[in-house]
VOMIFI-966317 format. One record per residue: residue number from 1; residue in one letter; x, y negated, z negated of N, C-alpha, C in turn. Coordinates in pm, 1 decimal. Atoms other than C-alpha are relative to their C-alpha. Layout:
// VOMIFI-966317
R resi resn     n.c1     n.c2     n.c3    ca.c1    ca.c2    ca.c3     c.c1     c.c2     c.c3
R  NUM    a        X        Y        Z        X        Y        Z        X        Y        Z
...
// end
This chain:
// VOMIFI-966317
R resi resn     n.c1     n.c2     n.c3    ca.c1    ca.c2    ca.c3     c.c1     c.c2     c.c3
R    1    m     83.8     37.9     59.6   1891.8  -5657.8   9158.0   -165.1    -46.3     50.0
R    2    g    122.3     80.4    -32.4   1700.2  -5889.6   9381.4     38.3   -131.0    -28.8
R    3    l     25.5    192.5     26.2   1800.0  -6203.4   9256.4    158.6   -104.0     51.0
R    4    h   -156.0    143.9    -54.9   2102.4  -6509.7   9424.7     43.0     10.0   -106.7
R    5    v    -95.3    110.6    126.1   2362.8  -6633.2   9299.5    -13.2    -48.1    -81.4
R    6    g     11.6     92.3    103.6   2299.8  -6821.6   8970.1   -109.1     26.2    -24.4
R    7    q    106.6    -33.5     64.8   1983.4  -6694.6   8946.7    -11.0     93.1   -100.0
R    8    e    -50.4   -112.3    222.0   2119.7  -6395.3   8589.1     73.9   -159.1    -17.4
R    9    m     26.2    107.7    123.0   2189.7  -6778.3   8478.9   -108.4    -14.1    -54.7
R   10    v    201.6    117.3     22.3   1847.9  -6961.1   8486.4    -54.5    128.3   -106.4
R   11    l    142.1   -192.0    117.6   1691.2  -6546.0   8318.0    102.4    -16.2   -165.5
R   12    s    -48.8    -10.9    179.2   2020.3  -6572.9   8015.2   -102.7    -95.6    -36.8
R   13    h     73.9    159.2     68.6   1875.1  -6918.4   7947.2   -129.1     17.8   -111.6
R   14    l    102.8    -34.1     67.8   1556.2  -6780.6   7919.9    -12.2     88.0    -84.6
R   15    w     -6.3    -90.1     96.0   1634.6  -6476.3   7744.4     -5.7    -66.2   -127.5
R   16    g    -45.8    100.2    116.6   1762.6  -6698.5   7486.6   -101.3   -103.9   -105.2
R   17    k    105.1    117.4     86.8   1483.6  -6927.0   7478.0   -121.5    -69.7    106.0
R   18    d     87.5     19.3   -107.4   1195.9  -6849.4   7700.0   -150.2   -131.8    -34.1
R   19    g     38.9     54.7    -12.0    980.0  -7149.5   7793.3     66.0   -119.8    -16.0
R   20    l    -95.9     85.4    -13.9   1274.3  -7415.7   7862.6    -75.5    -48.0     81.3
R   21    t     37.0     -2.4    -93.8   1175.4  -7662.5   8086.6    119.6    -20.6    176.6
R   22    p   -107.4     68.5   -149.8   1322.7  -7743.1   8459.7    155.6    -73.9    -72.4
R   23    s    -94.6    116.4     58.0   1507.7  -8074.3   8294.8    146.6    130.5    -92.2
R   24    e    -92.1    -45.8    210.3   1635.7  -7845.0   7951.7     91.5    125.1    159.2
R   25    l   -120.2    -39.7    -37.2   1778.0  -7596.1   8238.7     94.0    -14.5     88.0
R   26    a    -76.9     47.0    -42.3   1937.1  -7809.8   8445.9     82.9    -78.3    -35.1
R   27    d   -105.7     88.5     97.7   2137.8  -7979.3   8171.6     96.7    128.6    -44.5
R   28    r    -21.5    -81.4    115.7   2238.5  -7633.2   7982.1     70.1    148.7    199.8
R   29    l    -82.5     22.7   -125.3   2337.5  -7551.5   8390.6     96.6     -1.2     59.6
R   30    g   -186.9    130.2    -21.2   2557.7  -7812.6   8429.9    -86.4      5.1    180.2
R   31    v    101.4     33.6   -105.3   2332.1  -7871.7   8763.4    -88.4    -60.2     -2.8
R   32    e     91.6    109.2     14.3   2087.6  -8118.6   8928.7   -100.3     95.4     -2.9
R   33    p    179.6   -134.0    -30.3   1719.0  -8023.8   8892.1     25.0    -43.3    124.4
R   34    p     29.6    -63.9   -219.6   1643.4  -8026.6   9294.8      8.2    161.7    -24.4
R   35    t   -105.8   -113.5    -31.3   1885.7  -7751.7   9263.9   -133.3    135.9    -45.3
R   36    v    105.6    -67.4     63.0   1676.6  -7583.3   8984.2   -196.2     57.0     49.8
R   37    t    101.6    -57.7    -61.0   1388.4  -7625.6   9138.6    -47.7     79.8     48.0
R   38    n    -27.6    -89.4   -115.5   1498.3  -7465.7   9419.4    -27.9    164.5      3.8
R   39    m    -25.9    -80.5     16.2   1585.5  -7233.7   9239.1   -153.3    108.9    -58.7
R   40    l    157.5   -111.8     73.1   1260.6  -7102.3   9006.7   -116.7    -33.6    120.3
R   41    s     57.8    -67.6   -112.5   1098.3  -7187.7   9344.1     21.3    162.9     52.5
R   42    r    -43.1   -150.0    -54.0   1220.5  -6844.7   9465.0     12.3     78.2    -59.8
R   43    m      0.3    -42.3     61.0   1215.4  -6705.1   9158.5   -122.8     51.4      4.1
R   44    e     82.7    -88.7     12.6    883.6  -6703.2   9145.2   -112.8     97.3     55.2
R   45    k     73.7    -97.0   -124.6    786.6  -6603.6   9499.0     52.9    115.6    -75.5
R   46    a   -110.6   -161.3      6.7   1040.2  -6272.3   9377.0   -142.6     89.8   -131.1
R   47    g     90.9    -46.6    131.0    798.6  -6239.9   9036.4     82.8     41.0   -120.9
R   48    f   -145.1    -46.0    172.7   1155.5  -6276.1   8745.1   -168.5   -143.0   -110.4
R   49    l     41.4     99.6    105.7    899.0  -6613.0   8604.9   -142.2   -115.8     68.6
R   50    e    139.9    123.6   -146.4    634.1  -6880.5   8635.4      2.3   -134.2    -88.6
R   51    r    -13.9    131.8     91.6    598.9  -7212.7   8547.5   -105.4    -73.3    -37.1
R   52    c     62.6     23.8     -8.5    368.1  -7359.5   8386.3     -1.7    -87.3    -87.7
R   53    r     32.2    180.6     19.1    168.8  -7720.5   8259.4     44.0     78.5   -204.4
R   54    d     55.0     49.3     89.2    292.6  -7775.5   7876.7   -124.2     36.6    -65.4
R   55    p    103.6      3.3    -63.0      6.6  -7712.5   7736.3     -5.4   -149.2   -184.6
R   56    r     25.6     74.2    102.1     43.6  -7965.8   7439.5     19.5   -157.3    117.9
R   57    d    -24.6     82.6    -40.2    183.6  -8238.5   7709.1    -27.7     54.7    178.9
R   58    a     37.1   -107.6   -125.2     21.4  -8129.8   8043.7    110.1    -72.4     92.9
R   59    r     -3.8     68.7    -90.0    252.0  -8380.3   8233.5    194.0     68.1     45.1
R   60    c   -136.0   -183.8    -34.1    574.0  -8113.6   8131.6    -68.9    134.6     28.3
R   61    t    -49.7   -131.7    -36.2    626.0  -7792.6   8306.0     88.0    133.4    -66.3
R   62    r   -113.0   -188.1     25.6    728.8  -7436.6   8138.2     57.9     67.3     50.4
R   63    v    -92.3   -130.8    -43.4    960.5  -7195.1   8243.1     -5.2    160.3    -55.3
R   64    y    -70.1   -117.7    125.8    918.2  -6835.9   8140.5   -106.7     93.1     89.4
R   65    l    -77.0   -191.4   -105.7    990.4  -6479.2   8225.3   -150.5     92.8    -11.2
R   66    t    132.9   -144.1     -8.2    784.8  -6201.5   8308.1    -50.8    103.7     -5.3
R   67    e   -135.2   -159.6     66.4    805.4  -5878.4   8236.6    115.6     44.6    193.3
R   68    k   -144.0    -14.8   -103.4    991.5  -5793.3   8614.7    136.6    -64.8   -105.3
R   69    g    -54.1     96.0    131.0   1236.2  -6091.3   8455.1     14.0     22.6   -160.6
R   70    r    -71.0   -132.6    176.1   1282.5  -5900.7   8101.4     61.8     95.2     -0.6
R   71    e    -10.6   -163.0     13.9   1288.6  -5624.1   8239.9    170.2     63.2     83.9
R   72    l   -145.7     25.0    -49.8   1628.2  -5752.0   8415.0     83.1     10.2    -63.1
R   73    r    -13.8      8.3    108.5   1770.8  -5861.8   8133.9    128.3    113.5    -32.1
R   74    e    -37.2    -92.6     -6.4   1910.0  -5531.5   8042.7     75.8     77.9    131.6
R   75    p   -119.4    -47.4   -129.6   2084.5  -5402.2   8410.6     65.8   -134.4     29.0
R   76    v    -45.6    134.7     20.3   2213.7  -5781.3   8435.3     87.3      0.7   -101.0
R   77    e   -127.0      0.2     93.5   2422.8  -5752.5   8071.1     65.7    145.7     23.1
R   78    r    -61.4    -73.3    -13.2   2532.4  -5429.1   8154.6    117.8    -19.9     74.0
R   79    r    -55.5    -63.6   -123.3   2687.2  -5481.0   8492.5    145.7   -191.7    -75.7
R   80    w    -91.7     22.0     34.2   2832.7  -5781.1   8338.3     73.0      9.7    -90.5
R   81    e   -123.0    -21.2     21.3   3017.6  -5664.8   8084.5     70.1    116.9    155.1
R   82    a    -45.0   -122.8    -82.1   3107.3  -5393.4   8392.7    112.8   -106.2     36.1
R   83    v    -94.0    139.3   -125.1   3285.8  -5757.9   8535.4    118.7    -43.3   -115.2
R   84    q     11.5    113.4     28.9   3385.0  -5882.3   8230.7    140.0    155.5    -53.2
R   85    e    -33.6   -215.1    -36.9   3564.9  -5434.5   8205.4     90.2    -54.0     90.3
R   86    s    -90.4     50.4   -118.6   3712.9  -5571.4   8553.5    170.1    -40.1    -18.4
R   87    a    -54.1    144.1     20.4   3834.3  -5898.1   8502.3    114.0     36.0   -114.3
R   88    f    -65.4      4.4     99.3   4011.1  -5837.7   8115.4     58.3    136.4     77.9
R   89    a    -61.9   -100.4    -29.5   4185.8  -5502.9   8255.1    188.2    -15.6     13.2
R   90    g   -163.1    -35.9     20.7   4556.6  -5463.1   8164.9      4.6   -166.5   -114.0
R   91    i    -42.4    110.9     76.0   4510.2  -5836.2   7901.8     -2.8    106.4   -123.4
R   92    t    -20.9    -11.1    119.8   4584.8  -5775.4   7538.5   -156.3    -83.6    -49.8
R   93    a     18.0     62.0    100.3   4366.9  -5865.8   7268.6    -20.8   -137.4      8.6
R   94    e    -10.1    144.6    -54.3   4494.0  -6174.7   7283.5     15.2    -55.6     36.8
R   95    e    -31.2     77.5   -169.6   4570.3  -6265.5   7578.4   -158.2    -75.9      8.4
R   96    e    158.2     73.8   -103.6   4185.2  -6279.4   7689.1     12.5    -85.2   -149.8
R   97    v     37.5    119.5    102.8   4134.7  -6496.5   7281.1    125.3   -122.2     90.2
R   98    l    -47.0    149.0    -33.4   4424.9  -6748.2   7408.3   -128.8    -61.1    177.4
R   99    l    139.6     39.8   -143.0   4218.6  -6736.3   7789.7   -115.7    -64.9     -1.6
R  100    r    168.8     54.7     19.8   3858.9  -6811.9   7646.8     58.9   -196.1    -52.0
R  101    g    -91.8    131.5     -4.9   4036.4  -7062.4   7481.9     11.1   -133.7     82.6
R  102    l    -90.4    122.1    -26.3   4224.2  -7284.8   7722.1   -146.8    -37.6     98.2
R  103    l     47.3     16.4    -71.5   3903.7  -7241.6   7964.2    -87.0    -15.0    -86.7
R  104    g    149.6     49.9    120.8   3647.9  -7357.7   7710.1     38.5   -117.0    -30.7
R  105    r     39.1    160.4    -27.5   3853.9  -7699.9   7705.8     57.1    -84.2    106.8
R  106    i     54.2     51.0   -170.8   3897.1  -7689.1   8054.0    -92.0    -18.6     20.3
R  107    q    102.3     83.7    -43.8   3497.2  -7702.2   8025.1    -34.6   -100.1   -105.0
R  108    d     73.8    177.5     63.6   3503.1  -7953.0   7771.1    119.9   -146.2     81.4
R  109    n    -26.9     79.7     21.6   3720.5  -8173.5   7912.1    -45.2    -12.6    176.8
R  110    l     26.5    -33.2   -128.0   3553.0  -8074.2   8247.0   -214.0    -73.4    -23.7
R  111    t    201.9    102.7      6.4   3145.1  -8229.1   8140.3     63.5    -46.3   -159.8
R  112    r      0.1     56.3     50.9   3307.6  -8455.8   7878.6    -33.1   -146.2    118.7
R  113    e     -8.6    119.6   -154.5   3169.4  -8810.2   7984.1    149.7    -13.2    -25.2
R  114    p   -121.3    129.5    -20.7   3420.6  -9007.0   8131.1      1.3    -90.6    -95.9
R  115    g    -44.0     92.5     71.4   3670.4  -9221.4   7924.5    -63.6     86.3   -161.9
R  116    a     76.3     -3.9     81.4   3490.2  -9030.9   7600.2    174.4     58.8    -61.0
R  117    g   -183.0     37.9     36.7   3871.4  -8979.7   7439.3     61.9     34.1     16.8
R  118    e    -89.8     33.8   -105.0   4032.5  -9120.5   7568.5     66.4    -97.4   -110.1
R  119    r     -5.1    124.0     59.4   4279.4  -9433.4   7343.6    140.2   -137.3    109.1
// end
């Protein structure tokens, strides 16, 4: 599909809400802003998105999908579904619920501010 690792996640966030700022994308992806800047440059060159100045605040840049970026939604989501189906083969629905819950708690632990929740 012409995507590099991680770029599908940028697209996913933009499919959910087009016009995010690079900082918002970095926060949502859990990466540093320079990482997002590099990804956006590569994706813009590939024609998947464009960066435009915010008409209400010229200091702010917003990221918008192009038609080419929007067209990737269905094939990317189909690929995710196939990977998920393979990953969960032989796992019961109850086990999947348990696993997702545990992984969510691990993610919360790793993204929580240091010292938060400690007594």
